[in-house]
N, C-alpha and C positions, 0 to 999 in steps of 0.2 A: 381632391382638394389642392394637390400640388399644381395641377394644370391651371386652376383658377388663380392661385397665388402668383404663378409665373406670369399669367396674362395681366394681372393687376400691376405687377412691377413693370412690365413692358409698357403698359399704357401710361403709367405715371412718368416714365422716362421719356417716351416718344411723343406724347400728345403736345407738350409745350413746343417741341421742335417742329411738329407739323403746323401748329398755329403760326409760328415764326416764319416757316417756309411760305405759307399762304400770304402772310403780310408782305414779305419781301417780293414775292412774285407779283402781287398787285402793284406794289411800288415800282418795280422794274418795268412792268407792262405800261404803266402810265408814263414813265420817263421815256421809254422807247418811242411812244407816239409823238414826242416832241422833237426827236432827232430827225434831221432832214434826209440823211443818206443811209443806205444799207451798210456802208463801210463804218460809219460812226456807230450804228446799232451793234455791229459785230464787236467793235472795240469796247463798247459799254458792257455788252454781255460777257466778254472775256474778263473785264475788270471786276464785275460782280461775281463771276465764277471764282476768280482768284481770292477775293475777300471771303467768300463762303468756304472755300477749301481751308483757308487759314483759320477761320473761326470754328468750323465743325469737324475737321479731320480728327483732332484729339478725342472728341466725344464719340464719333462714329467708330473709331478704332476700338473703343472699349465695349461697344455693343456686341451682343451675341447675334447669331444669325436669326434667331427667333425675334429678337427685338427689332432687327433690321426689317424683317418681313412685316411686322406690325407697323413700323414707321411707313413703309411703302403704302400700306392700306390707308393709314391715317392721312398721308399726303393726298391720296386720291379723294378721301372724304372731304378734306378741307378745300382743295383746289378744284375738284370736279374733273381732274385729268389724271390719268395714270402716269406713273413715273416714266414709262416708255414714251408716252405722248409728249410729256414735258421735255425730255431729252431730244426727241425728234423735232419739236418746234424750235428749241433754242440752239441745238448743236447740229441738227441734220439727221437724215435717215440713216446714213452709214454709221454714225456715232451711236445712234439709238440701237441699231442692229448689233453693233459690237458689244455695247454694255449689256444688252439683253443676253448675248452669248456668255459673257463673263458671269452674269447673275445666275444663269442656268447651270453653269459649271459648279457653282456653290449651292445649288438647290433652291435658289430664289427665282422670282419672276417679276420683272418690271411691269408686266401687263396685268398684275393683280388689281382687281377692282373691288371697291368697298361695297358690301351688300348689307345695309343696315337692318334689313328685315329678314335676312337669311343667315348665312354663316357668321356674320359679324354682329349679330344682335347683342351678344354679350359685351362686345367692345363698346357698342352704342350705350348700353346700360352703364358700363364703367365710366364712360365719358360724362354721362349725366351726373354720376356721383362725384366725379372729379370737379366738374364745374360748380357743384353745390358745396364743395369743400369737404365732402364726406370721405374722400379717398386719400 
């Protein structure tokens, strides 16, 4: 029962963040298409990254490792891309490799994929409850 209650708390905390991440990613990708040069795109990505750090660092610092791993899975669920792939696309291969190494040191994995019919079926069920306002 404790494991279930822990997962419920993690989903309630991280699901809104994953939804917001998906919204911001789509918004950013749409804006990137309008920028003419790669230099302007890099500048825009850096400005978005800085604003996200300012907004979410206090929230992420308060999260447990478990909640962080649930967040990684939910970001994959919402965006269709693992966190590793997102970092790789936005910051480059070396940066993705570096952050994957840091994550592995702390027992996490940026390459975690969301499997709604397998290991993550309970999370999918909880998301359904959350969306209906029952959680």
